[in-house]
Rosetta silent file (secondary structure, phi, psi, omega in degrees, C-alpha in Angstrom):
SEQUENCE: XXXXXXXXXXXXXXXXXXXXXXXXXXXXXXXXXXXXXXXXXXXXXXXXXXXXXXXXXXXXXXXXXXXXXXXXXXXXXXXXXXXXXXXXXXXXXXXXXXXXXXXXXXXXXXXXXXXXXXXXXXXXXXXXXXXXXXXXXXXXXXXXXXXXXXXXXXXXXXXXXXXXXXXXXXXXXXXXXXXXXXXXXXXXXXXXXXXXXXXXXXXXXXXXXXXXXXXXXXXXXXXXXXXXXXXXXXXXXXXXXX
SCORE:     score description
SCORE:     0.000 S_00000001
   1 L     0.000  -42.685 -178.912    0.000    0.000    0.000 S_00000001
   2 H   -63.763  -42.310  179.602    2.800    2.442    0.887 S_00000001
   3 H   -64.035  -41.154  179.231    4.614    1.822   -2.396 S_00000001
   4 H   -63.830  -44.166  179.265    1.400    2.263   -4.315 S_00000001
   5 H   -64.709  -42.616  179.380    0.605    5.521   -2.509 S_00000001
   6 H   -62.052  -41.669  179.509    4.123    6.850   -3.001 S_00000001
   7 H   -64.747  -42.516  179.135    3.947    6.048   -6.704 S_00000001
   8 H   -65.818  -41.183  179.984    0.547    7.697   -7.080 S_00000001
   9 H   -66.893  -40.358  177.579    1.652   10.751   -5.124 S_00000001
  10 H   -60.839  -44.849 -179.862    4.838   11.058   -7.190 S_00000001
  11 H   -62.206  -41.431 -178.519    2.802   10.876  -10.392 S_00000001
  12 H   -67.345  -44.429 -176.868    0.378   13.539   -9.173 S_00000001
  13 H   -71.221  -17.388 -179.609    3.055   15.959   -7.970 S_00000001
  14 L  -102.213   16.117  174.273    4.948   15.699  -11.253 S_00000001
  15 L   -85.396  115.373  178.987    1.992   16.656  -13.425 S_00000001
  16 H   -61.911  -34.733 -179.038    2.783   20.002  -15.052 S_00000001
  17 H   -63.316  -25.305  177.428   -0.906   20.544  -15.703 S_00000001
  18 H   -60.563  -48.566 -176.708   -1.463   20.506  -11.927 S_00000001
  19 H   -74.367  -33.804  177.237    0.588   23.656  -11.422 S_00000001
  20 H   -66.040  -46.530 -178.984   -0.731   25.308  -14.572 S_00000001
  21 H   -60.322  -50.003 -178.146   -4.334   24.664  -13.548 S_00000001
  22 H   -68.280  -33.169  176.672   -3.899   25.947  -10.001 S_00000001
  23 H   -63.698  -43.366  178.396   -1.873   28.931  -11.222 S_00000001
  24 H   -65.247  -42.659 -179.770   -4.659   29.954  -13.597 S_00000001
  25 H   -64.321  -40.575  179.240   -7.304   29.453  -10.905 S_00000001
  26 H   -64.928  -42.611  179.122   -5.360   31.545   -8.379 S_00000001
  27 H   -63.261  -44.537  179.746   -4.885   34.344  -10.928 S_00000001
  28 H   -65.110  -40.296  179.557   -8.578   34.288  -11.873 S_00000001
  29 H   -62.857  -44.876  179.501   -9.598   34.188   -8.219 S_00000001
  30 H   -63.620  -38.554  178.933   -7.392   37.181   -7.384 S_00000001
  31 H   -65.193  -42.834  178.178   -8.807   39.111  -10.339 S_00000001
  32 H   -62.943  -40.735  178.633  -12.392   38.428   -9.230 S_00000001
  33 H   -64.598  -38.632  179.059  -11.549   39.548   -5.703 S_00000001
  34 H   -64.569  -43.577  178.433   -9.978   42.749   -7.076 S_00000001
  35 H   -62.860  -37.383 -178.280  -13.092   43.487   -9.143 S_00000001
  36 H   -76.046  -18.640 -169.414  -15.227   42.801   -6.074 S_00000001
  37 H   -60.656  -24.288  179.576  -13.032   44.946   -3.762 S_00000001
  38 H   -66.593  -19.857 -178.787  -14.980   48.147   -4.469 S_00000001
  39 H  -112.864   21.812 -179.452  -17.951   46.699   -2.613 S_00000001
  40 L   -62.440  140.106  173.265  -16.168   45.164    0.377 S_00000001
  41 L  -132.606 -170.927 -176.479  -17.993   45.306    3.692 S_00000001
  42 L   -63.750  -33.163 -176.394  -17.508   43.894    7.174 S_00000001
  43 L  -101.355   11.103 -174.524  -18.845   40.451    6.221 S_00000001
  44 H   -64.302  -35.154 -177.574  -17.295   40.265    2.751 S_00000001
  45 H   -59.589  -45.275 -178.376  -14.561   37.842    3.759 S_00000001
  46 H   -78.560  -46.370 -176.503  -17.059   35.192    4.843 S_00000001
  47 H   -64.631  -38.801  178.791  -19.869   35.909    2.364 S_00000001
  48 H   -70.674  -32.947  175.771  -17.490   35.951   -0.606 S_00000001
  49 H   -62.948  -41.522  178.441  -15.911   32.702    0.560 S_00000001
  50 H   -61.322  -41.776 -179.073  -19.368   31.122    0.567 S_00000001
  51 H   -73.339  -44.767 -176.172  -19.982   32.373   -2.989 S_00000001
  52 H   -73.633  -43.125 -175.464  -16.523   31.647   -4.424 S_00000001
  53 H   -67.996  -15.853  177.492  -15.874   28.309   -2.736 S_00000001
  54 L   -58.689  -25.457 -178.003  -19.123   27.001   -4.192 S_00000001
  55 L   -92.225   -6.035 -176.442  -17.209   26.466   -7.456 S_00000001
  56 H   -64.203  -41.865  178.725  -14.281   24.597   -5.900 S_00000001
  57 H   -57.749  -37.857 -179.085  -15.784   21.079   -6.144 S_00000001
  58 H   -75.598  -44.819 -174.661  -16.281   21.560   -9.893 S_00000001
  59 H   -82.746  -60.590 -179.246  -13.012   23.359  -10.661 S_00000001
  60 H   -72.847  -49.135 -179.789  -10.470   22.105   -8.129 S_00000001
  61 H   -62.740  -37.119  178.703  -12.234   18.838   -7.350 S_00000001
  62 H   -61.641  -41.489  178.537  -12.814   18.154  -11.024 S_00000001
  63 H   -66.873  -44.292 -179.906   -9.108   18.409  -11.764 S_00000001
  64 H   -62.656  -41.649  178.219   -8.162   16.214   -8.819 S_00000001
  65 H   -61.357  -44.966  179.689  -10.728   13.596   -9.817 S_00000001
  66 H   -62.167  -44.278 -177.539   -9.442   13.587  -13.371 S_00000001
  67 H   -68.305  -37.357 -174.046   -5.794   13.347  -12.276 S_00000001
  68 H   -87.121  -40.223 -172.611   -6.354   10.644   -9.663 S_00000001
  69 H   -99.700  -42.578 -170.930   -9.090    8.503  -11.205 S_00000001
  70 H   -96.375  -19.369  177.327   -9.207    8.957  -14.974 S_00000001
  71 H   -59.585  -37.797  179.367   -5.536    9.449  -15.908 S_00000001
  72 H   -65.626  -29.305  177.808   -4.980    5.765  -15.194 S_00000001
  73 H   -70.888  -39.951 -179.969   -7.773    4.895  -17.600 S_00000001
  74 H   -68.473  -40.099 -176.117   -6.184    6.903  -20.418 S_00000001
  75 H   -88.304   -3.013 -177.184   -2.703    5.540  -19.815 S_00000001
  76 L    63.630   23.230 -177.484   -3.911    1.954  -19.170 S_00000001
  77 H   -69.624  -27.451  177.277   -2.015    2.125  -15.883 S_00000001
  78 H   -60.503  -39.166  178.911   -4.790    0.253  -14.070 S_00000001
  79 H   -63.295  -39.891  179.762   -4.066   -2.763  -16.242 S_00000001
  80 H   -64.706  -45.167 -178.702   -0.388   -2.531  -15.324 S_00000001
  81 H   -61.392  -46.166  179.489   -1.131   -2.306  -11.595 S_00000001
  82 H   -65.883  -37.403  178.885   -3.474   -5.293  -11.694 S_00000001
  83 H   -63.023  -29.227  177.667   -0.991   -7.170  -13.852 S_00000001
  84 L   -81.727    2.473  175.232    1.650   -6.728  -11.158 S_00000001
  85 L    92.126    9.755  177.969   -0.658   -8.483   -8.722 S_00000001
  86 L   -76.691  127.433 -177.638   -1.963   -5.458   -6.818 S_00000001
  87 L   -65.579  143.511 -177.761   -5.447   -6.201   -5.557 S_00000001
  88 H   -63.383  -36.498  177.887   -8.224   -4.076   -6.988 S_00000001
  89 H   -61.801  -38.810  179.126   -9.579   -3.299   -3.515 S_00000001
  90 H   -65.308  -36.369  178.326   -6.179   -1.927   -2.535 S_00000001
  91 H   -64.715  -43.853  179.278   -6.196    0.318   -5.616 S_00000001
  92 H   -60.164  -45.140 -179.626   -9.621    1.701   -4.685 S_00000001
  93 H   -65.682  -41.970 -179.496   -8.474    2.435   -1.123 S_00000001
  94 H   -62.474  -41.213  178.605   -5.209    4.001   -2.312 S_00000001
  95 H   -62.494  -41.749 -179.683   -7.071    6.320   -4.692 S_00000001
  96 H   -64.770  -43.299  179.168   -9.387    7.427   -1.892 S_00000001
  97 H   -63.341  -41.798  178.437   -6.471    8.118    0.467 S_00000001
  98 H   -63.174  -40.634  176.822   -4.676   10.091   -2.236 S_00000001
  99 H   -63.171  -41.379  179.361   -7.829   12.099   -2.878 S_00000001
 100 H   -63.658  -44.845 -178.958   -8.188   12.775    0.843 S_00000001
 101 H   -66.169  -49.342 -177.779   -4.560   13.923    1.185 S_00000001
 102 H   -68.991  -42.442  178.016   -4.499   16.102   -1.921 S_00000001
 103 H   -65.376  -40.610  178.051   -7.984   17.506   -1.343 S_00000001
 104 H   -61.503  -39.433  179.313   -7.227   18.175    2.308 S_00000001
 105 H   -66.760  -48.262 -177.142   -4.079   20.073    1.350 S_00000001
 106 H   -64.657  -48.601 -177.970   -5.751   22.187   -1.334 S_00000001
 107 H   -73.208  -20.207  174.256   -8.874   22.992    0.674 S_00000001
 108 H   -75.488  -29.049  179.746   -6.725   23.624    3.739 S_00000001
 109 H   -86.975  -24.277 -176.537   -4.713   26.239    1.863 S_00000001
 110 H   -58.094  -44.166  177.650   -7.670   27.926    0.159 S_00000001
 111 H   -61.068  -35.543  178.010   -8.829   29.853    3.268 S_00000001
 112 H   -67.642  -41.669  176.398   -5.272   31.161    3.727 S_00000001
 113 H   -62.784  -45.049  179.204   -5.117   32.231    0.082 S_00000001
 114 H   -58.323  -47.775 -179.213   -8.545   33.831    0.404 S_00000001
 115 H   -65.316  -38.732 -179.127   -7.532   35.708    3.551 S_00000001
 116 H   -65.734  -44.062  179.580   -4.206   36.821    2.028 S_00000001
 117 H   -63.314  -43.970 -178.079   -5.845   38.196   -1.131 S_00000001
 118 H   -70.660  -33.673  175.890   -8.502   40.049    0.847 S_00000001
 119 H   -66.101  -39.507  178.290   -5.923   41.419    3.285 S_00000001
 120 H   -64.865  -25.653  179.911   -3.883   42.721    0.348 S_00000001
 121 L   -95.524   10.929  174.872   -7.016   44.455   -0.905 S_00000001
 122 L    88.450   18.271 -179.396   -7.623   46.115    2.465 S_00000001
 123 L  -130.951   73.671 -176.326  -10.149   43.704    3.943 S_00000001
 124 L   -72.025  141.588 -179.410   -8.256   41.676    6.539 S_00000001
 125 L   -84.436  141.731  171.769  -10.069   38.757    8.158 S_00000001
 126 L   -79.740  163.144  177.206  -10.506   38.508   11.906 S_00000001
 127 H   -55.577  -38.203  178.692   -9.657   35.172   13.579 S_00000001
 128 H   -65.716  -41.069  178.461  -13.374   34.431   13.882 S_00000001
 129 H   -65.945  -41.039  178.356  -13.968   35.138   10.209 S_00000001
 130 H   -62.583  -37.833  176.535  -11.029   32.967    9.191 S_00000001
 131 H   -61.970  -40.924  178.189  -12.501   30.180   11.303 S_00000001
 132 H   -66.646  -37.746  177.928  -15.812   30.515    9.461 S_00000001
 133 H   -63.182  -37.710  177.542  -14.005   30.459    6.117 S_00000001
 134 H   -66.123  -37.131  177.496  -12.357   27.188    7.151 S_00000001
 135 H   -64.077  -41.635  177.457  -15.764   25.733    8.012 S_00000001
 136 H   -61.887  -45.380  179.210  -17.010   26.737    4.552 S_00000001
 137 H   -61.608  -37.118  179.458  -13.941   25.158    2.927 S_00000001
 138 H   -63.220  -38.978  177.335  -14.537   22.000    4.949 S_00000001
 139 H   -57.707  -47.228 -175.486  -18.066   21.741    3.537 S_00000001
 140 H   -77.263  -22.441  169.977  -16.783   21.810   -0.028 S_00000001
 141 H   -65.913  -45.505  178.480  -13.988   19.376    0.784 S_00000001
 142 H   -59.437  -43.006  179.302  -16.637   16.944    2.032 S_00000001
 143 H   -64.619  -43.211  179.356  -18.658   17.454   -1.140 S_00000001
 144 H   -61.180  -44.387  178.806  -15.609   16.961   -3.355 S_00000001
 145 H   -60.621  -44.195 -177.810  -14.683   13.748   -1.559 S_00000001
 146 H   -68.865  -44.644 -179.918  -18.219   12.392   -1.874 S_00000001
 147 H   -61.209  -42.967 -179.171  -18.660   13.396   -5.521 S_00000001
 148 H   -66.873  -40.046 -179.879  -15.332   11.818   -6.482 S_00000001
 149 H   -66.305  -41.775  176.952  -16.061    8.615   -4.584 S_00000001
 150 H   -65.470  -42.314  178.790  -19.485    8.289   -6.207 S_00000001
 151 H   -67.755  -24.049  176.882  -18.054    9.036   -9.663 S_00000001
 152 H   -61.596  -27.406  176.241  -15.408    6.407   -8.957 S_00000001
 153 H   -60.345  -43.086  178.442  -18.159    3.797   -9.322 S_00000001
 154 H   -68.298  -42.567 -178.814  -18.530    4.868  -12.950 S_00000001
 155 H   -60.806  -45.604 -177.958  -14.771    5.057  -13.459 S_00000001
 156 H   -78.792  -32.985 -176.143  -14.155    1.540  -12.159 S_00000001
 157 H   -77.295  -43.495 -178.271  -17.342   -0.007  -13.521 S_00000001
 158 H   -97.765  -27.100 -177.966  -17.258    1.327  -17.079 S_00000001
 159 L    53.136   44.898  175.669  -13.584    2.287  -17.289 S_00000001
 160 L  -126.770  120.032 -175.382  -14.424    5.092  -19.709 S_00000001
 161 H   -56.703  -46.794 -175.688  -12.907    8.499  -18.999 S_00000001
 162 H   -60.598  -46.339 -179.044  -15.706   10.510  -20.589 S_00000001
 163 H   -62.535  -40.349 -178.836  -18.472    8.782  -18.622 S_00000001
 164 H   -65.622  -43.713 -179.041  -16.587    9.192  -15.339 S_00000001
 165 H   -68.151  -41.060  177.361  -15.934   12.901  -15.856 S_00000001
 166 H   -61.110  -41.934  178.437  -19.520   13.564  -16.966 S_00000001
 167 H   -60.159  -43.305  179.650  -20.755   11.778  -13.845 S_00000001
 168 H   -64.493  -43.871 -178.485  -18.528   13.980  -11.671 S_00000001
 169 H   -62.419  -43.095  179.237  -19.651   17.183  -13.417 S_00000001
 170 H   -61.529  -35.803  177.688  -23.329   16.276  -13.024 S_00000001
 171 H   -74.968  -45.020 -175.033  -22.763   15.742   -9.309 S_00000001
 172 H   -64.719  -32.901  178.362  -20.532   18.789   -8.772 S_00000001
 173 L   -92.225   13.232  173.800  -23.019   21.174  -10.374 S_00000001
 174 L    61.290   24.635  178.225  -25.801   19.610   -8.269 S_00000001
 175 H   -70.480  -45.026  178.693  -27.711   18.482  -11.349 S_00000001
 176 H   -63.758  -46.482  179.820  -28.193   14.980   -9.977 S_00000001
 177 H   -60.363  -40.552  179.073  -29.116   16.310   -6.544 S_00000001
 178 H   -64.389  -40.071  179.100  -31.617   18.732   -8.051 S_00000001
 179 H   -66.930  -41.602  179.129  -33.295   15.988  -10.065 S_00000001
 180 H   -64.905  -43.109  178.944  -33.506   13.688   -7.038 S_00000001
 181 H   -63.240  -40.158  179.090  -34.927   16.491   -4.880 S_00000001
 182 H   -64.966  -40.123  177.738  -37.485   17.346   -7.583 S_00000001
 183 H   -63.477  -39.600  177.219  -38.530   13.697   -7.824 S_00000001
 184 H   -64.204  -39.904  179.082  -38.965   13.616   -4.065 S_00000001
 185 H   -63.836  -36.342  177.876  -41.091   16.755   -4.132 S_00000001
 186 H   -63.720  -29.808  179.274  -43.371   15.170   -6.727 S_00000001
 187 L   -94.855    9.174 -179.296  -43.887   12.315   -4.264 S_00000001
 188 L    60.992   35.932  177.485  -44.351   14.823   -1.404 S_00000001
 189 L  -120.547  123.902  178.957  -41.085   13.648    0.199 S_00000001
 190 L   -86.770   97.762 -178.276  -38.495   16.216    1.295 S_00000001
 191 L   -91.453  -11.949 -173.187  -35.209   14.554    0.400 S_00000001
 192 H   -53.550  -44.890 -178.975  -33.094   17.726    0.421 S_00000001
 193 H   -63.017  -18.497 -175.704  -31.803   17.418    4.029 S_00000001
 194 H  -106.388   -0.908  171.028  -30.561   13.897    3.239 S_00000001
 195 L   -80.001  166.530 -175.288  -28.842   14.646   -0.063 S_00000001
 196 H   -58.135  -40.714  179.368  -25.139   15.435    0.036 S_00000001
 197 H   -63.874  -41.184  178.794  -25.683   19.190   -0.139 S_00000001
 198 H   -70.213  -39.941  179.245  -28.176   19.028    2.714 S_00000001
 199 H   -62.843  -45.749  179.977  -26.077   16.667    4.816 S_00000001
 200 H   -68.546  -33.820  174.856  -22.985   18.866    4.520 S_00000001
 201 H   -60.893  -43.776 -179.967  -25.054   21.977    5.277 S_00000001
 202 H   -65.283  -33.756  179.070  -26.255   20.338    8.488 S_00000001
 203 H   -66.217  -49.103 -175.294  -22.674   19.426    9.381 S_00000001
 204 H   -73.813  -30.034  176.020  -21.263   22.944    9.027 S_00000001
 205 H   -62.919  -43.348  178.698  -24.282   24.581   10.724 S_00000001
 206 H   -66.108  -40.530  178.849  -23.677   22.364   13.755 S_00000001
 207 H   -64.444  -41.731  179.700  -19.929   23.069   13.631 S_00000001
 208 H   -63.531  -29.007  178.911  -20.521   26.827   13.402 S_00000001
 209 L   -88.818    2.839  177.539  -22.693   26.554   16.489 S_00000001
 210 L    85.171    9.474 -179.669  -20.014   24.679   18.397 S_00000001
 211 L  -101.673  176.578  176.326  -21.799   21.322   18.334 S_00000001
 212 L  -114.651  116.831 -173.800  -20.977   17.921   16.912 S_00000001
 213 L   -80.936   84.345 -173.580  -23.358   16.827   14.124 S_00000001
 214 H   -62.281  -55.796 -175.769  -23.692   13.124   14.921 S_00000001
 215 H   -63.523  -45.951  177.301  -26.533   12.154   12.571 S_00000001
 216 H   -61.331  -36.836  178.553  -25.286   14.139    9.535 S_00000001
 217 H   -64.365  -40.526  177.922  -21.790   12.680    9.997 S_00000001
 218 H   -63.409  -43.180  178.662  -23.264    9.164   10.060 S_00000001
 219 H   -62.823  -42.660 -179.806  -25.236    9.904    6.873 S_00000001
 220 H   -64.622  -44.866  179.330  -22.155   11.313    5.171 S_00000001
 221 H   -60.678  -34.283  178.131  -20.029    8.337    6.204 S_00000001
 222 H   -65.216  -41.696  176.037  -22.718    6.039    4.793 S_00000001
 223 H   -56.130  -50.509 -176.472  -22.466    7.794    1.413 S_00000001
 224 H   -64.058  -46.699 -176.361  -18.691    7.337    1.359 S_00000001
 225 H   -63.774  -46.779  179.975  -18.742    3.748    2.594 S_00000001
 226 H   -62.775  -43.121  179.783  -21.451    2.591    0.174 S_00000001
 227 H   -63.989  -41.627  179.737  -19.748    4.322   -2.764 S_00000001
 228 H   -65.344  -42.783  179.472  -16.351    2.810   -1.870 S_00000001
 229 H   -64.347  -44.448  178.795  -17.810   -0.680   -1.497 S_00000001
 230 H   -63.291  -37.718  177.029  -19.679   -0.407   -4.805 S_00000001
 231 H   -60.769  -45.442 -179.914  -16.489    0.840   -6.489 S_00000001
 232 H   -64.799  -39.661 -178.137  -14.576   -2.179   -5.219 S_00000001
 233 H   -66.780  -49.620 -177.784  -17.359   -4.574   -6.256 S_00000001
 234 H   -68.282  -33.321  177.403  -17.781   -3.266   -9.825 S_00000001
 235 H   -66.891  -39.862 -179.830  -14.003   -3.031  -10.270 S_00000001
 236 H   -65.315  -37.091 -176.856  -13.596   -6.606   -9.106 S_00000001
 237 H   -83.314  -16.624 -178.161  -16.247   -7.846  -11.540 S_00000001
 238 L   -73.211  125.359  176.828  -14.947   -5.803  -14.470 S_00000001
 239 L   -77.825  136.035 -178.989  -12.963   -7.881  -16.910 S_00000001
 240 L  -116.829  136.615 -179.676   -9.709   -6.257  -17.971 S_00000001
 241 L   -92.557  120.454 -178.837   -7.904   -6.933  -21.216 S_00000001
 242 L   -96.263    0.000    0.000   -4.161   -7.362  -20.745 S_00000001
């Protein structure tokens, strides 16, 4: 497992597109903040984080999902790993750990970048505001992790890059969630609190209030666990051509 993780991490850190993508996103983010700076108020640091970070699962998470899950499909590296005798379940777990580490690092740095840009533009964050920005970032980290894990079912089951990326995009832009919620409303069932967006909202609301959201955490963990198990099952049953 350690060798596999080290190899995956080495591959990810040596992707030139990783640094190009994040460089472009940082530049665009700074430009948007500069344009917005004329209307800064006391709550701008937190409110703008809520608005801007909403796009992170699609933009940042989308790149990480593509780099971690679908690059191996394009390069046929999954076939090589399985051919060397690495168990498919171990590959699924390694991908999830790599996603957790890389996503945790990126979403952990985003509040600092956000605070630095706003401080440079004359709107420095207080410690309390920075704490709230971290809670917001944590919400979108949770969403990114869940969306990628769910899309991993498609990646491992179909082993087609396009289908996997489309699945992630549909989840990240809440298209799937919106359709499920609409279907529930037609049946007079309010599913929104139990969808990923609702579950993560309940988690951060409880965190902001100083509590521990037991039930939402259990629901979120169930999403991750079921998606991981299904990924391992469909990957195990998928025939691979060597």
